[in-house]
N, C-alpha and C positions, 0 to 999 in steps of 0.2 A: 858219552851217554847222559841224557837228561836225568836230573835228580829231583824228586818231589820235595816240597816243603809244606808242612801243615801246622796248624795251630791246635794246641791241646788246651782245653778248658774243662775244669771239673771242680767239684766240691766248693762251690760258691755261686751266689752270695748267701751266706748264712745269717748275716746281721744287717742292720740298716747302714752301718759304716761300710761294710763290704759291698752293699748294693750301690752306695754312692761311688765307690772306687770303680766298680764294674761299669756303671753307666757313663761316668765322666772320664775315665782313663783307659780301662781295658777295652771296652766296646769300641770306642773310636780308633784305637790302635789296631784292632782286628779289621775294622772296615777299611783302614788305610794300608793294610798289609798286602803283599803280593803273593800270599800263600795260595796253594792249590785248593785247599779245603780245610774244614774245621772238624775235629773230633771232640765231642763232649763226652767225658767219661763218667757222667752221672752225678747225682745230687745237684739238681738245678735250684734247690731251695733248702732251707734249714729243716732239721728233723721235727720241729714243732709247727711248721707252716701248715695252714689249713689246706687240705687236699680237696679240690673240687674240679669238675670238668671245665668250668670257666677259668679257673686259675691255671690249669694245665694248658688251656688254649692260649692264654696270655704268654706263658713261658715258651710255648711252641712258636708263636708269632715273632717273639723277640729273637729266639735262637736261630730260627730258619732265615730270618732277614739278614743275618750276618754275611752269609754267602748263599744266596738262593740256589737250591738244588745241590749244594756242596757242603752240607752240614750233616754229620752222622752222630747220632746219640745212642749210647749204650746206657740203659737206665741204672740209677743208683737206688739204694734202699730208701732214701728220703723221698724219692719220686713215687713210690707206691707201697713198699712193704711196711713202712713206718706210719702210714696214714691212719692206722687203726689204734695207735697208742692212746691210752687214757690221758696222757699228758697233752694230747692235742685237744684244742677247744671244740673241735667238731670232728670227732673220729668217724671214719668210714671204712668199710670193708677194704682190705688191701687188694683183693682180687677184683673188686669193682673199680678201684683206682687203676689197676693194671689194664682193665678193659678200656677205660678212658684213654690211658696212655697209648695203647696200641691203635685205637681208633684215630686219635688226633695226630699222632706223630708218624704213623706208618701206613695210613690208609688213604692215599699212598704216601710213601716216604720219599725223601729227596732221591732223585734219580742219577745224580752225578752227570758226567759228560758221556755221550754215547760210546766213545772209545774206551771208557773205563770198564765196560762190561759188568756193570753193577748187578749183583744178584742178592736176593733176600731168601732166608730160609722159610719154607712153607710152615705156617703155624706159629713161627717165631720171627716175625718180620724185623724185630730189632737186631737180629743177627744178620749182618751184611758183609759183603765181600766186594772189593773193587780194586782194579789194577791201574796204577798211575806210573807212567815212565818205567815200566817193567818192575815196579815194586808192588807187592800185594799187601792189602790192608784188610783186616778181619775184625769184626766186633763179636764179642761173646757176652751173654747176659748172665753175669756172675755177681752176686750181691753180698753185702755185709749181713748183719743180723743172723750169723751162722747160715748164710746163703738162703735166708727165708725160712729157716726151720724153727726159729724161736719167736716169741712175742706175737703169736697169732691170736688175736683177741676176738675178731668178729667173723671168722670163717671156721668151718669144721677142721680140726687139726688133721684128721686123716686125709681130707681133700687137699689141704695145703701141702702135706708131705708127698702126695701123689703128684702134685704140680711141680714140686721141687725136683723130684726124680725124673719127671718128663723133661724138665728144663736141662738138668744135668746130661741126660741122654742126647738131647738135641744139640747142646753145646759140643759134646764129644764128637758127634757126627759132623757137625759144621766145620770143626777144625780139621778133621780127617779129610773132608771134601776139599777144604782149602789147600791142603798139601798136594792133593791130586791135581788141582787146578794149577798150583804153582809149578809143579813138575811139567805139566803139559804145555805151559806157556813160558817156561824158562825164566821164572821170576828171579831177580837178583837179590831182593831183600824181602823179608816178611815181618810185618808189624801186626801184633795182636793186641787189641784194647778191650779191657773189661773194667768193671768198677771196683770189685772187691780186692783187698790185699790178701792174696792167697797164701802169704806166709803166716797168717794168723791161725793159731791152733796147731801149728806144726809140732810133732812129738806126741800128740794125744791120739787116742784111737779114732779111727774113721767114724764119721756119723752114720747112723743107720736109722731105720724106722723106730727101733726100740731105744736108741741112744741119740738124743737130740741136744743134750747138754754136755758140757765139758768134753767136747769131741772136735775132730778135725773135719770140716766140711769140704776142704779143698785138696785133699790128698791126691785124688785122681787127676785134678787139673795140673798140679805140679809135675806129676809123673808124665802126663800126656805132653805138656809143653816141652819137657826135656827130651822126650822121645821124638817129638816133632822136629825140634831143632837138630837133633842128630840126623834124622832122615833128610831134612832140608839141606843141611851142610853149608849154608851161606848165612850172612848176617841176619839175625832175628831179634826183635825187640818186643818184650811184653810190657804193656803199659797198664797201670792201675792207679787208684786213688784210695780214698776212704780212711787213710791213716797218715800220720806224720812219720818221718820227715820227708821233705823234698830231697830225693836222693837217687843215685844211679848205681846199680850193682852190675858191673861188667863181668863178674864171675858167676852169675846166677845159674848157668848151666853146668857148672863144675867141669871136671876134666873130660867127661863124656860128651859135653855139648858146650865147648868154649865159645861158640858163636852166639849163645843166648844171653842177652842182657835184660835187666829188669829196671824199669823206671817207675818210681813212686812220685806222682806228679805234684803240682802246686795245689793251693787251696787248703781246705780243712784247717782253718785258723793258723796256717803256717805261712807260706809265701802267698800273698793275695795278688795273684797275677795269672795271666795265661802264659803258655810256653810256646816257643817257636822251635820246631823240630825239623832239622834238615837231614834228609837221607842222602848219603854221599857214597861215591864210588871209591871207598877206602877200606883196605883190609883191617887197619888198626883202629880207625875211628869212623865207622860206617854211619853213626848217628850223632849229630851235633845238637845239643839241647841247651837252651838258655831262656831266661825270662823275656817275655815280649816287650814289656815297658821299662825294664830295669836291666841291671848287669848281673843278676843272680844266675848261677849255674848250679846244677845238683851236686850235693856232697856225695861222698862215697857211702853206700849203704853198709 
């Protein structure tokens, strides 16, 4: 059985030095790779970068030229929710930035190869699904900054919370639909990519309309992922970024879902590199992960 290989890029460049490494080392390595596609896990720029339509267009043109029609972005908070911070020299509404992002990156978005049967979620085109060599890949739009609940400076707070809840609902439905698709097509592996580290906030009460601070915005996602892995019953990998360290948790699903692994990727001032991920027909090591330009492998989370 053929096994797909993909490049994972996220949480960089944040600084001029990282920009140099990306342009002169990482980018050429991606162009010269034989990978099937690229997943960008969000944060294409630093948290204080000026957000503008022209700036996002430049990021899009660079990213999508890595592998035309085979690059899939799930946004990070630096890409839109942080655009309204007072620390930004030219703050803009985060929902204006999101509208630019959706217009530029997903109207239309990369289509993949015809046989991949790529689909995007209506109203949330950043949520994609595609099938490569019998492995199913899914993106979900999950963010840091308490999943967009905090630091809303230039939009009405009630409107922002409504949008968060709509996105949460859409993400939930998209993953459930992916499970159905995986079952119908006999998928052998399932890879889910999002931006946020959903382990953040664990142990705190779940976030609600009335409690947006000191709360857990990802409780429902952790539960759904573990239930999805139990239902899928085959190797499943959840990928995220937004925090350190670069690590792999092979026991993330616990005893009820031992087939669920979690990868906290490179970037974020940690390992400044892209990753090469090989999906393999192996019961014990179904996902092989290493740095693209170096010898680094993930530590144990």
